N, C-alpha and C positions, 0 to 999 in steps of 0.2 A: 246527818253532817251535809253541809252545802260543801260538797269539795270542792266545785268550781270556786264558790269566792273564796277558798281558803287562799288555791294555787294562784287568784288574780291578789291577794292579799301579797305572796310571795314575789311575785313579780315586778309588781310596785314597789316594793322595801328589800330588793337584791344588795342594794347597796349599804346597807346598814346589815346584813346579811354578812356578806363579804368581810365587813369592817368588825364583826363579832367574831367569826374566824380568825383573820389575823390579830384579833387582840389576845386570844389565846394561843395562838403559835408562839405570839411574840415573848411571851412570859416562859424563861426557863423552866423546862423540868427533867432535867438528865438525870437520871437515877443511878447509872454505872459509876457516874460524878459525883452525887450528892448534887445535885446545883437547881436552885430554884424550884426543889420538887416541895415541898410545904407553900410557898407562895401560889404555888399553883394549883393545888388542893381546896386554899382557900377563894382563889378566883370559880374553881367549878362549884364548890359549894355556893358561893354570891350568886352563879347562873339557875343554879338549884333553886335557890329562895326566891328569883325572880318569877320561875312559873308558876311560884304558888306554893310549894313543896311543905306539905304542914310538919313533916324535918326535916330539915338538909343539916346535914353536920357530919363531921370530922368521928370518924371510928380509929382508934388507936389500936397500932396493931405492935410487934417486936421491931417491924420495918415502918415502913411509909405509909402515913393513914390511906384509909380509904374514901370516898365521901358518901353517903349515901343522901337519898335524899326518894319523898312519898310523894305519889300525888292520885289522891281520890277523887274519880271519877265517877263514883257510885255504879261502876259500870260492872259486868257480870262477871269477866276475865280479866287477868292480870300480867302483864310482862312485864318482864323485869329486863331491864335495856343494861345492856353490858359495856363497859367503858375504859380504857387504858386512856392516864392523861399522861403517863411519862413518855420520854423519848429517848432515841439514842443518842451517844455525842455528836457534836459539833466539829471538830477539828481532824476531821478526813481531807485532806486535800480533795481539789478538783470545783470546787464552790463557783460557779460565776457569780451569785451574789451572795451577799454575808446570808448565814444560813438564819439568822433568827430577825430579820427584818420584814418577811413575811410580805415580800415582794410582789407583784403583779407583771409579770414578761410575758410577752408575746411568743408564745409557741407553736410555729406549723404542726399539724392543719390544725389544732384545739382552738387559735384565739391568747388571749389570755388565761394564763396560768396562775397560780398561787405557788411557789417556789419559797420552800424554807422548809427546816427538818419539823416534823413530824405533822406536817400537814396531811399527807399520805397517811402516815403511820401513827398515831389515828384520832388526832384534834380536830380535822374537818370533817370528817364522819361523825365525828360527837357532836361539832359544832352544829351542823346541819341536821342532825338530829333534836336539838335542843329547837334550834332556829322553826321546824318545824311543829312543833308543840307548840311554840309562841304565836305561830302562825293560827292556829288552829282557835286558841284563844282570844289573840287580837281582831279574827274576822267573827268574835261572836259568835263560835260554835261549841261543842262539848266535845272532850275525847274520847273517843270510840275504848278506852279503855284504859284501868287503873295501870297505872306505873309507877316502876318502884327503879330508882337509879342508881348502879353500884359503879363508881368509878375507880380502880385501884392506881397506884402510883407504882406497881412493881414489875409490870409485865414482862418489860424487859429486861428482868433479874428474877424471869423467870415462877414472878407470881409466887414466889417464896414464901407471903405471909397471906396472903388470899384463902391458904385453907382455918388460919384463926379466923380469919374475920368470918367466916364463916359457919363457924362454928359458934362461934360468939352471936350473929345474926341470922342462927338456922328457923328461929321461928318465925320471921319477916321472909328470908326466903321462902320456905314452904308455905307462902301462900299466891306465892304466882304459877300459872300455869304454863308459861314458855320463858325462853330467854331469846332475845334479840341482841345480836351485836350490829349497829350499824358499820356497813359494807359498804364499798365501792367496786361494783362489781365488772362493769365494761373493759375488756380489753382497748387498745388504744384504734382497735375500728369500728370502736360502737360493740362489738357482739358483748352479749351476758355470758361470763362464767361463773355459772348456780355451784360454790361449793357446799358439798353437805357433811363434812367432816374437815378434821383436823388429826395428823397424824401426833403423838406425845415427844415431850423431848426432857432430857436430862444430859446434865454441863456440868463437868469436873475440869479440873485439874491434872497433867503428870508432871511431876518434879523426880530430878535428880539432883543431889549434891553431895560435893567431894566429904564434907564430914560424915554423913549418915552413910555416905556409899562403905567409906575407908579406904577410896582410892581418889588420888586427883586433889587438886587446891581444896583446904578446908573452910575458908573462911573468906577470902578474896580473892579474886582477881591476880592472877602471876604472868610474869614473863611469857611470851608464848614460845621462845625458846626451849620453853620444858620439857613441852610436848616430848620432847626425844626421851624423856624417862620418867613422863608423868600419864598416866590414864587421864582420861576428859569426861566427864561428866554428862556435856554434849552431847560429843560421839555414844554415849551410852545411852543419854535420851531417846538420839535418832534412829538406836538401834532396838531398841523397845517400841518405837511406835512403827516399826518398818514389820516386825515381827506381825503387828494383828493385822495388816492385810496383804493380798498378792502384790506384788511386786509394782504393779500398775496403781494401786492404793482402791480398785474398784471392786474386788472382795472379801470380806472379813472374815478373817482364819480363828475370830477368837471361838473356841469350844460352845457349842449351844447356842450361839446368836442365832441360827434362824431358825432355831426348831420347834419357839412357839408361834410363830408365823401363819395365821391365819391364811387357808387358802382362798381364792377372791371370789366370791358367792358369785351364784349366775345371775342375777341382782346389777352386779358390776360389772361382770363379765357383758353383758349386754347394755349397760352405760357406755362401758370402753369402746363396744363397737361403732356404738354412734357417734362419742367421739373420737373416733379416730377420723371416722369421714368427714369430719367439719377442723379438725384442730390445726390451726394458723404455724405452721413450722417456723417459718420465715421470720415471723412478725414475732413469734416467740423470741426468738433467736435477736432480731432486730432489739427489741425493746432491753434485752437484760447484756446483748455487747457482745455474742460471743460467736464463734465460728462453726462449733461442730460440737454433738453432742457424747458422750462417754462412749465408746467404742464403736462412736457412727451410728449409732439404733438411731430408725425414727418410726415415724408413724406410734402404731398400736403400742409396736416393742417399748417403744420411749415411753409413753405413756401409763405402759403397766409398769414400770420401773421407777416413773416421776410417784407415781401416785399410791404403789402397795410395795416398796422396797422399804428397809430399813435401811439404815446407815451410819459410818460413823465419821467423823468428818473433825481435821485437824481447825479450827477458829483462829488461831495463832501460837507461835511459837518467838523463844528467844534467849538469847545467854549471852554473856560477854557486851563486847561493844557494836553498837547497832548505830552507831551515828555519825555523822560526817566524816570522810577522810580516814586515816589508817591507825588503828591504835592493836597492837598487837600482841594478845592476851590469849593466856589457857585460862576459860570462864571456871569459877567452882559450883555456878549451879546453871540449869538451862532448865525452861517450863514448859509444857504446852497446854493450850486452852480445848477441850476436847467435848463436842455434843455427841450423842447418841439421838436419833427419830427414830420413833415407834410405832409398827401400824399393830392391826389387831394380829393376835391378841396378846401380843406383849405386853409384860410388867416393867414397872419402872424396879421396882425391887429387886428384879432378876441382874441389873443390869453391871451395877458398880462389884458385886461380888462374882461377873462370870470373869470382867474386867483383872479383879485381882487373882481370880484362879489362872487366867490366863499367863501375870506376869510370871508368876510363882515357877509356875509349869516350865518357862521357858528360861528361869534363872535369871530375871529381873527384881529379886522381890525389893531390892532398896527403891526402887520406882516407887514414890510415896503416890497415893490418891487423894486428890482431895476435894471433897463435893462441894461444890459452886452453887449450886440452887436444888433443892428438891424433887423438883419436877413437876411434871402430871401429864398425865396416860393420854390417849388415842380416843377419840368422840367419833360418831356417826348418826346419820339420820338415813330412815330408808326415807327415799324417796316417793317412795308412798301414803306417806306420814300426811295426816291432812294440814300441819304447818307447810311441811315441802312443800305441798299442792296449792295452798295457799300464795305464796312465794311464787312459785312458776307463773300461776296466775295474774300475777300481779307483771311480770315482766312479761308478758304478754298483750297485755292492756299496754304498755307504751309501745310497742311495738318493734321492738331489738330483736334481732336474731339471738338464740337460748344458744348454751351448749352446758349440760348437767354434767357435776366432774361429780363424782362418787369421794372424792374426799380432795383437800389442797396438801399440797408436800409441804408446807407450812405447819406450825403450830401456835397454837391460844388455848386458854386454859377449862376450855367447855366440859372437860371430863367430871373437873368438880364441881360442876352444875347435871350433867348429865347421870351419874353415878350416885347409888345411895349417899345421903337419905332422902334424896333431891327427887334424882329421874325426871329430868325436868329434859322436854324437848329443845333444840337449840337450833336457829341460823345466824348466819353470818350472811345479811344482804342488803342489796340497794343499789341505786344505779349512780352514774356517774364515772371518771376514771382518775384514779391518780398513779403513779408509780415512782422508782426507785428507793422503794423503802430500805433505810438503813446505807443508803450511798450518798453520795452527793449530788446537788439540784433534784433531791426530792420535791415532787409536787402534785398538785391536784388541779384539775380542770376545772375553769370557772365560767367563764362565757359557753351558752348556748350558740348553737348552728355549725357546728362541725362535727365531725363525723361519732363522737359520745356523747352525752349530757353532760351539761356543767352543774354548778351547784344548786340553782332552783332546781332541774331536774330530777337532783338527788332528794334534797327536801322532799318534793311532790312523793318521789318512789316511797319514801318511809310513811307520810301520811296514807297512800294507799294502803302497804301492805300490813299495817295497823288496824285500819278499816275494817281490809279481808280476816286480818284474823282474829275481828270481833266477832265476826260470822262464824266462824267453825265450830259444829255442831260440837257437843261432846260425843267420847266414846260409849 
């Protein structure tokens, strides 16, 4: 493939490529609220058809459809490109632009960025990858790999029905050699953060209501003055939550919670040592708008906790009256949304029974546990794997500084591909910068010339990576 010709085509048609990103971002696909999801799936299907996929269809599941495309280039190797087309809600306060207009906004020091829900997480990288494949075709070149496109619409719901899809399409998925998740790996300074793994996740609700408990209001909120003679389901839930951690919330007290956590490997210890030398804590805090880290940890200690500690997190908690002004009530029900992040070698199936035993042991048998997402496990790739090395070589080609991170503190469903029956190596990779996923003013960088690559650089990096993956020698 004449890479220079393809890169030139991208530069000449970058305005069209920007418009394609804007088109997908403007289509709502808010899976937690079921807004626009199926329409977005159909738009993604249209993109796959435009690429010439011999099969571009919606595979139905018990929830949102998975969009599949097959692009046969007659190559020796096949890459499964995994995408998510769903997004988080847009009703959080703090947006400076309408969250679905996909406006181009000047943001120092990057130049123009595309600011919108889903721009970074992860419609921007998805369309960038599709743009890159189309640029190869339009430049008259051949794709270096066969491609299977898999775009799910429930990643923000914990990929709850992706296992159903993988069972239906097991034969197809087994034809892949690798899994590639288009990503934007540069931080705001331009440094590449090369993540080689993800944590697992399980998400559930804890709830106390007066009727099930047998104390307090049983069917509706009552006058707040009744607290003098009535129990409060809200206080009961707060006490149950408090029993699960140390008073500062930073150490989980659930029996056996840490028992399965694997010791950090020698390979990861070496990676941590190198990472501690280049980790920019100041930029990390500035990006997230935070002042300090838990227990005021720094450097290698902070990185070790961030990457290798499991966590128990309260994502939201509510009860009674939470609107403006005052309303004195004694709530009849209280609910909390909770997630647990899993590290090697923790197992999904162990978590909820562990929580149930804890609640019962501490006298909170009335607290209901409601599974929200089946979740998925952790997954990891060795830095010495040929796939990881091909990605590192690609980053080096673009001359940006590189940090190799043993894993990502966040979660993605790569374990579903990495575990039997597929056992597929995976990477999340690509140049470019974006930030504020799940937050107001989410963005990706569009322009070149700033500290990071823009959309064109992102697309070029995908092409370079696919080419290098095609050259990996069989084991």
